Every structure is written in structure tokens, then in C-alpha cells.
C-alpha positions as CSV (number, residue, x, y, z in Angstrom):
1,M,-64.4,49.2,-16.5
2,S,-64.7,47.4,-19.8
3,R,-65.5,43.7,-20.0
4,I,-62.0,43.0,-21.4
5,A,-60.4,44.9,-18.5
6,R,-62.4,42.8,-16.0
7,I,-61.3,39.5,-17.8
8,I,-57.6,40.2,-17.9
9,P,-56.9,39.9,-14.1
10,V,-58.9,36.6,-14.1
11,I,-56.8,35.2,-16.9
12,S,-53.6,36.4,-15.2
13,L,-54.6,34.7,-12.0
14,L,-55.3,31.4,-13.8
15,L,-52.0,31.5,-15.6
16,T,-50.2,32.1,-12.3
17,L,-51.9,29.1,-10.7
18,L,-51.2,26.9,-13.8
19,V,-47.5,27.8,-13.8
20,A,-47.2,27.2,-10.1
21,G,-48.9,23.8,-10.5
22,C,-46.5,22.8,-13.3
23,K,-43.6,23.9,-11.2
24,D,-44.8,21.7,-8.4
25,D,-45.1,18.7,-10.7
26,K,-41.4,19.2,-11.9
27,E,-39.9,20.2,-8.6
28,D,-36.3,19.0,-8.4
29,K,-36.0,15.8,-6.4
30,A,-33.0,13.8,-5.2
31,E,-33.0,10.7,-3.0
32,I,-30.6,7.8,-2.5
33,V,-32.0,4.4,-1.3
34,I,-29.6,1.9,0.2
35,A,-30.8,-1.4,1.6
36,G,-29.2,-2.5,4.9
37,E,-27.2,-0.6,7.4
38,V,-23.7,-2.3,7.3
39,V,-22.2,-4.4,4.5
40,A,-19.9,-7.3,5.2
41,A,-16.1,-6.9,5.2
42,D,-15.6,-9.2,2.2
43,E,-15.7,-7.9,-1.4
44,T,-19.4,-7.6,-2.4
45,E,-22.0,-5.6,-4.4
46,I,-25.1,-3.8,-3.2
47,E,-28.1,-2.2,-4.9
48,V,-28.5,1.6,-4.8
49,G,-31.7,3.3,-5.7
50,I,-31.6,6.7,-7.4
51,R,-34.7,8.8,-7.2
52,A,-34.7,12.0,-9.3
53,N,-37.0,13.9,-11.6
54,G,-34.4,14.9,-14.1
55,T,-30.7,14.4,-14.9
56,W,-28.4,13.5,-12.0
57,V,-24.8,13.1,-11.0
58,L,-23.5,10.7,-8.3
59,Q,-20.2,11.2,-6.4
60,V,-18.5,8.8,-3.9
61,S,-16.0,9.9,-1.3
62,E,-13.8,6.7,-1.2
63,D,-12.1,4.7,-4.0
64,W,-13.2,1.3,-2.4
65,V,-16.7,1.9,-3.7
66,T,-17.3,1.9,-7.5
67,P,-20.9,2.6,-8.7
68,S,-22.1,1.1,-12.0
69,S,-23.3,4.5,-13.1
70,T,-22.3,8.0,-11.9
71,F,-24.9,9.9,-14.0
72,G,-28.3,9.3,-15.5
73,D,-31.8,10.7,-16.0
74,G,-34.8,9.9,-13.7
75,D,-35.3,7.0,-11.3
76,M,-32.7,4.2,-11.7
77,E,-31.4,1.2,-9.9
78,I,-27.7,0.9,-9.9
79,R,-25.1,-1.3,-8.2
80,A,-22.1,-0.4,-6.1
81,S,-19.1,-2.7,-6.1
82,I,-17.3,-2.7,-2.7
83,M,-13.8,-3.8,-2.2
84,K,-12.7,-6.0,0.7
85,N,-12.0,-4.2,3.9
86,P,-8.5,-5.1,5.1
87,R,-8.8,-3.1,8.3
88,E,-10.4,-4.3,11.5
89,E,-12.2,-0.9,11.9
90,E,-15.5,-0.2,10.2
91,R,-15.2,2.3,7.4
92,V,-17.6,4.7,5.7
93,C,-18.1,6.0,2.2
94,K,-20.3,9.1,1.6
95,L,-22.5,9.2,-1.5
96,T,-23.7,12.6,-2.8
97,L,-26.5,12.9,-5.4
98,N,-27.1,16.2,-7.3
99,S,-30.2,16.7,-9.5
100,G,-30.9,20.2,-10.5
101,S,-31.1,22.2,-7.3
102,A,-31.8,19.2,-5.2
103,T,-29.0,17.3,-3.3
104,A,-29.1,14.1,-1.2
105,T,-26.5,12.2,0.7
106,A,-26.2,8.7,2.1
107,E,-23.5,6.5,3.6
108,I,-22.3,3.0,2.8
109,R,-20.9,1.5,6.0
110,Q,-18.6,-1.6,5.7
111,A,-17.8,-3.8,8.7
112,G,-14.1,-4.3,9.7
113,A,-12.2,-7.5,8.9
114,E,-11.7,-10.2,11.4
115,P,-8.3,-9.9,13.2
116,V,-5.5,-12.0,11.6
117,S,-4.7,-14.8,13.9
118,M,-1.2,-15.9,14.6
119,S,-0.9,-19.6,15.6
120,S,1.2,-20.7,18.5
121,E,3.4,-22.6,16.1
122,N,4.1,-19.4,14.0
123,S,2.8,-21.2,11.0
124,N,1.2,-19.3,8.0
125,T,-2.1,-21.1,8.2
126,N,-4.4,-18.2,7.4
127,E,-5.2,-17.5,3.7
128,E,-4.1,-13.9,4.0
129,A,-0.4,-14.9,4.4
130,M,0.0,-17.8,1.9
131,G,1.7,-15.8,-0.8
132,L,5.1,-17.2,-1.7
133,E,6.7,-13.9,-0.9
134,I,5.4,-13.9,2.7
135,P,7.9,-15.0,5.4
136,R,6.8,-17.0,8.4
137,L,4.7,-14.8,10.8
138,K,5.8,-14.3,14.3
139,E,3.5,-14.5,17.3
140,G,2.8,-11.1,18.8
141,N,3.4,-9.2,15.6
142,Y,0.6,-7.6,13.4
143,Y,0.1,-8.6,9.8
144,V,-1.2,-6.2,7.2
145,Q,-1.8,-6.4,3.5
146,H,-2.2,-3.1,1.6
147,Y,-4.7,-3.5,-1.2
148,A,-4.9,-1.4,-4.4
149,M,-6.7,-1.5,-7.8
150,I,-4.5,-3.5,-10.2
151,E,-5.8,-4.0,-13.7
152,E,-9.4,-3.2,-12.5
153,E,-9.2,-5.8,-9.8
154,Y,-8.6,-5.4,-6.0
155,G,-5.2,-7.0,-5.3
156,V,-2.3,-6.9,-2.8
157,N,0.2,-4.1,-3.4
158,Y,2.5,-5.1,-0.6
159,S,2.4,-6.7,2.9
160,I,4.1,-5.9,6.2
161,E,4.6,-7.7,9.5
162,W,4.6,-5.0,12.1
163,N,6.7,-5.5,15.2
164,V,4.3,-3.9,17.7
165,A,6.9,-3.6,20.6
166,M,9.6,-2.0,18.4
167,K,7.2,0.1,16.2
168,H,9.0,-1.0,13.1
169,A,8.3,-3.4,10.2
170,E,9.7,-6.8,10.8
171,W,9.8,-7.0,7.0
172,V,7.9,-5.9,3.9
173,A,7.0,-8.3,1.0
174,Y,5.6,-7.9,-2.5
175,T,5.8,-9.3,-6.0
176,F,6.5,-8.2,-9.5
177,D,4.8,-9.4,-12.6
178,A,4.3,-8.1,-16.1
179,V,1.7,-5.6,-14.8
180,T,3.0,-4.4,-11.4
181,S,6.5,-3.9,-12.8
182,Q,5.2,-1.2,-15.1
183,Q,6.1,2.5,-14.4
184,N,3.0,4.5,-15.2
185,V,3.4,7.4,-12.6
186,N,6.1,9.4,-11.0
187,R,7.0,9.6,-7.3
188,A,4.6,11.9,-5.4
189,N,6.0,12.0,-1.8
190,N,2.5,11.7,-0.3
191,W,3.6,10.8,3.3
192,D,0.9,9.5,5.6
193,V,0.3,7.3,8.6
194,D,-0.7,3.7,7.9
195,Y,-4.4,3.6,8.6
196,D,-4.5,-0.2,8.2
197,L,-2.7,-0.4,11.6
198,P,-4.7,0.0,14.8
199,V,-4.5,3.5,16.1
200,E,-2.3,2.6,19.1
201,M,0.3,0.9,16.8
202,R,0.8,3.8,14.3
203,V,3.8,5.9,13.9
204,D,3.9,9.3,12.2
205,N,6.4,11.9,11.0
206,T,7.3,12.9,14.6
207,Y,9.2,9.6,14.9
208,H,11.3,10.6,11.9
209,T,12.2,14.3,12.4
210,S,15.4,15.9,13.7
211,D,17.1,12.5,14.3
212,G,19.8,12.7,11.5
213,F,18.4,9.8,9.6
214,D,16.5,9.5,6.3
215,R,13.0,8.1,6.2
216,G,14.3,5.1,4.4
217,H,11.8,3.1,2.3
218,L,11.7,-0.6,2.8
219,C,9.4,-1.2,-0.1
220,A,10.9,1.3,-2.5
221,S,8.6,3.9,-4.0
222,A,10.2,3.2,-7.4
223,D,9.1,-0.5,-7.0
224,R,5.4,0.4,-7.0
225,L,4.9,3.0,-9.7
226,Y,2.2,1.0,-11.4
227,S,-0.4,3.6,-10.3
228,A,-0.7,6.6,-8.0
229,Q,-2.4,4.4,-5.4
230,T,0.3,1.8,-5.3
231,S,3.0,4.5,-5.2
232,D,1.3,6.5,-2.4
233,Q,1.0,3.4,-0.2
234,T,4.8,3.1,0.0
235,F,4.9,6.5,1.8
236,Y,3.2,5.1,4.9
237,Y,5.4,5.7,7.9
238,S,5.1,2.0,8.7
239,N,7.2,1.4,5.6
240,M,10.0,3.7,6.8
241,S,13.2,2.8,8.6
242,P,15.9,5.1,10.1
243,Q,18.6,5.0,7.4
244,L,21.9,6.9,7.1
245,N,21.6,9.2,4.0
246,G,24.9,7.9,2.5
247,F,23.6,4.4,2.8
248,N,20.0,5.0,1.7
249,A,21.2,7.0,-1.4
250,G,24.2,4.8,-1.9
251,I,24.7,1.0,-1.9
252,W,21.0,0.3,-0.8
253,E,19.6,2.3,-3.7
254,R,21.9,0.5,-6.1
255,M,20.7,-2.9,-4.8
256,E,17.1,-1.8,-5.3
257,E,17.9,-0.7,-8.9
258,E,19.4,-4.2,-9.6
259,V,16.2,-5.9,-8.3
260,R,14.1,-3.7,-10.6
261,T,16.2,-4.8,-13.6
262,W,15.1,-8.4,-12.7
263,A,11.5,-7.2,-12.2
264,R,11.4,-5.8,-15.7
265,Q,12.2,-9.3,-17.1
266,T,8.7,-10.2,-16.2
267,Q,7.6,-8.0,-19.2
268,N,9.6,-10.0,-21.7
269,G,8.7,-13.4,-20.3
270,K,12.1,-14.3,-19.0
271,I,10.7,-14.3,-15.5
272,K,7.1,-15.2,-14.7
273,K,7.1,-13.6,-11.3
274,L,9.6,-12.1,-8.9
275,Y,9.1,-12.4,-5.1
276,V,10.7,-9.9,-2.7
277,A,11.0,-9.6,1.0
278,K,13.1,-6.7,2.6
279,G,13.8,-5.3,6.0
280,G,16.3,-4.4,8.6
281,S,17.9,-6.6,11.3
282,L,15.7,-6.0,14.3
283,N,17.7,-8.6,16.1
284,K,20.9,-6.7,15.5
285,L,20.7,-2.9,16.0
286,L,23.3,-0.2,15.5
287,V,24.1,0.6,19.2
288,N,26.0,3.6,20.6
289,F,26.4,5.1,17.1
290,K,27.6,8.6,16.5
291,G,27.5,9.7,12.9
292,A,30.4,11.7,11.4
293,T,28.1,13.3,8.8
294,K,25.0,15.3,9.4
295,G,21.8,14.0,7.9
296,M,19.6,15.9,5.4
297,D,17.9,17.6,8.4
298,G,21.2,19.1,9.6
299,V,21.4,16.8,12.6
300,Y,24.1,14.2,13.4
301,P,22.6,10.8,13.5
302,T,23.0,9.0,16.9
303,T,21.7,5.9,18.7
304,D,21.7,4.9,22.3
305,S,23.0,1.8,24.1
306,K,19.8,0.0,23.0
307,G,20.2,0.9,19.3
308,L,17.3,3.4,19.4
309,T,17.3,6.8,17.7
310,V,16.6,10.0,19.6
311,K,12.9,9.4,18.7
312,G,12.9,5.9,20.1
313,L,12.9,3.9,16.8
314,P,15.2,0.9,16.4
315,C,18.0,1.4,14.0
316,P,19.0,-1.8,12.2
317,A,22.7,-2.7,12.0
318,Y,22.0,-4.5,8.7
319,Y,19.5,-4.3,5.9
320,Y,18.6,-7.2,3.6
321,M,16.7,-8.3,0.5
322,A,15.5,-11.8,-0.2
323,V,14.6,-12.3,-3.8
324,M,13.1,-15.3,-5.6
325,K,12.3,-15.6,-9.3
326,E,9.8,-18.0,-10.9
327,T,10.6,-19.2,-14.4
328,E,9.6,-22.1,-16.6
329,Q,12.4,-24.1,-15.0
330,G,11.1,-23.5,-11.4
331,Y,12.3,-21.3,-8.5
332,T,15.7,-19.7,-7.9
333,A,16.6,-17.4,-5.0
334,M,19.4,-15.3,-3.5
335,A,19.7,-12.6,-0.9
336,F,21.7,-9.5,0.0
337,L,22.8,-8.7,3.5
338,V,24.6,-5.3,3.8
339,P,25.9,-3.4,6.9
340,H,24.1,-0.2,7.7
341,D,27.2,1.9,6.9
342,D,27.3,5.2,5.0
343,T,31.0,4.8,4.2
344,I,30.8,1.8,1.9
345,A,33.0,2.8,-1.1
346,A,31.9,2.7,-4.7
347,S,34.3,1.2,-7.2
348,G,32.8,2.7,-10.4
349,S,33.8,5.9,-12.1
350,G,32.2,9.1,-10.7
351,G,31.6,7.3,-7.4
352,K,28.9,5.0,-8.8
353,Y,28.3,1.6,-7.4
354,T,28.8,-1.4,-9.7
355,V,27.5,-4.9,-9.9
356,A,30.7,-6.1,-8.4
357,D,30.1,-3.8,-5.4
358,I,26.7,-5.3,-4.6
359,K,27.7,-8.9,-5.3
360,K,30.0,-8.6,-2.3
361,Y,26.9,-8.8,-0.1
362,A,25.2,-11.7,-1.8
363,V,24.3,-14.6,0.4
364,S,22.1,-17.7,0.4
365,I,18.6,-17.5,1.8
366,S,19.7,-19.9,4.6
367,K,22.5,-17.7,5.6
368,L,20.2,-14.6,5.7
369,Q,17.8,-16.5,7.8
370,E,20.5,-17.3,10.3
371,E,21.6,-13.7,10.5
372,V,18.3,-11.9,10.8
373,G,16.0,-14.6,12.4
374,V,13.3,-14.5,9.7
375,D,12.1,-17.6,7.8
376,F,11.7,-16.7,4.1
377,F,9.7,-18.4,1.4
378,C,8.2,-20.7,4.0
379,N,5.0,-21.2,1.9
380,L,6.9,-23.3,-0.7
381,D,6.7,-27.0,-0.6
382,D,9.3,-28.3,1.9
383,E,11.5,-30.0,-0.8
384,V,11.4,-26.9,-3.0
385,E,12.1,-24.6,-0.1
386,Q,15.1,-26.5,1.0
387,A,16.6,-26.5,-2.5
388,V,15.9,-22.8,-3.0
389,E,17.4,-21.7,0.3
390,S,20.4,-23.9,0.6
391,S,22.6,-22.1,-2.0
392,Y,22.6,-19.5,-4.7
393,D,24.0,-19.2,-8.2
394,E,25.0,-15.7,-9.3
395,S,25.2,-16.9,-12.9
396,A,21.4,-17.7,-12.8
397,W,20.7,-14.0,-12.6
398,Q,21.0,-11.4,-15.4
399,W,23.1,-8.6,-13.9
């Protein structure tokens, strides 16, 4: 064997060892370092350590966690913004880091919120329920605020007071301003249970099937088209009420359209803010009802002697809207109280409901309170509240 032939295997072995050594030095690495086990329920920020030998991409499973960076190169310290947890249950967000062939996962766990307390005097003393749109809370009910990203901030989309015994919203409440009155998305029909309610309080689609009634929105989906998130939240079953189709798609829909015309005035400055509370009369139910027209599911709608549907949900005999506008001149309010009736005639051409049709059901806030047993706009100063509730002026509104 020649000298060169003897040297070549040695050189080959050295090169193999060198390559292997270099590969070990540059082996793909991925690691996520999070300080602490559980973060507080309040809005906060935490540090997240990224450990990687090369470029990396970070993914998060929940929209309530927003990292300051989702990609980078090499080791890096980033921050994660965490929204306030409105639920009483702990929640978890999974983080996934990919760097080359290496993958790492970690969890951010956030504690649940403290239960909302209801005072024995039914007074809105907690800071969660101090919005001017929020009616007075009732003892024994459960109060929930649904949060969403609004102009890059975490804000209230709408609120509900859940009547635990009746499995129906006592009311829903929300506001319109120049931002939330915008229509940026289309209706998506993403029906879901309300995960902000405790498990034992939740209702699902089984409560709304084969009963002859529509799944009638209380907070209309068209009222929260600012974003996909604000829209999707209106499809929680906690926001649904058993409504006759002819009513839901008739006079009720026309009233909702009128409220949205007022909401759009926040965009031209004529109205600074519009406050809305809506619901059904849980103190007055539609008892022993037998519908003459089948619902969209092909079933005749009926209720029993207690005013319950075949699935056990209360069916209100009336529906209402309490609306208050804030302008440079102060506050002005009025309400609508309309029977849950699918035979209300439309006076417009082509069977369309007119302004005159809905004005028939206009009442003062005081009158509405007497009829449905709910105290609206209770967070106003007493003197202002009395003036706002005692009467209404149709001419103060642009129809």
C-alpha cells in the first residue's frame, strides 16, 4: 500500500470527526423559560425567555396572551401581555416554540377572577357593574362581562345578568361609541356555550332545538360587528331567548335597526355615547301558548302553564329595549316595550315596518321599570336618573 493510500483513511476519519463536532456545536435547540407557576387574574405582563441556536417562531393558543415578539434569532427575552381573566375558573394558554428541527412547549396559567358579589341591598357597589348601561343587579343572579379587543385595548363588549333559576338572561347591556358602532365584519353564526358562566349554569343548543322558536338574540349580532371576536360573542346561548320567528324577524328586528341608526350618530358626533339594555319580561311569561305557525324547525311553538317551552326555557310575554344617549346637552332616554306576538301588522308597503309602527311601543323608562321589574340606568346621579326616567320626548331622537 502506498503512503498516500495509507493517509487518505486517516484524513477521512478526521473530517468525519470534525463535521460531527461542528454539528454538535450547532445542534437545534428550543426552550421556553417562564417565571412563576400562575399569574394573577388582573391584566398584567410577564417575562418569557426564549432559548434557541438559530431563528425561531413562537405561537400562542389563546388570544388573551399577546407576546411582544413572535419570531427572532437566538436567545431573547420577550414580554407577554395578559388580559384580565373575567372568569372564576383558572385558564391556560399553550406556547409553542419552533427553531429548526427543535420544538418546545410551555404553559401560561392565569388564576380565575374573584366571584362578583351581590349586596343584600341589590346595589351596584362593585366596580365591574358601574357602567351607565348596567341595570341594578339582583341578588341570586350571576353577573358576567364579556371582554374583547377594542382598538388594541381589552374592553367590555357586552354584559349580562344571568337568572340562574330560569336559565335565561335577566337582561343584556352594552354601549355604542364611534369605534364600537363600526361594521368591520359580517355575521358568522359561530354558536357556542358561554364559557364565562360556571359549568352548572350553562345552556347549549339542546335547549333551543325542536321547540318551534327562534334562537332570538338579545344583544343583536348586527350590533357588535366591530370585529370577529365581538360578533362571535353574541352567539353565546346565554344571549338567546325563545322568540317567535314572525316576531324576531319582524317588529323586533325593525326596532333593532332603529337603535343602530342612533348608534351611527356616534360617528358624526351628534351622540357621544349610546347606552342600551335589552331583555324579555321574565316576570311575565307567555303561558299556555299554542302557535298557529310552525317555526323554522318545522315545529309548532308551544308553552306550558308556567310559560316554559318544551325544553324548559322561560318564554317572555314581552320584550324591551331601554336606550339612553349622551350628548353635549346631557342624557336623554326612552324605551320600547312590545308584546311577544308574531301577528303584529306592518303598515309600510311590501309588509315593511315603519317608524310609526315602532313608535306605538315607545314608553318612558319609569313605565318600563314598572312593567318588567328591572331598575335601569341606576348608576346615574339620582337627580339625573329621575329626570331621565320620568318621561321621554320622541322629537329628541332622529328617526
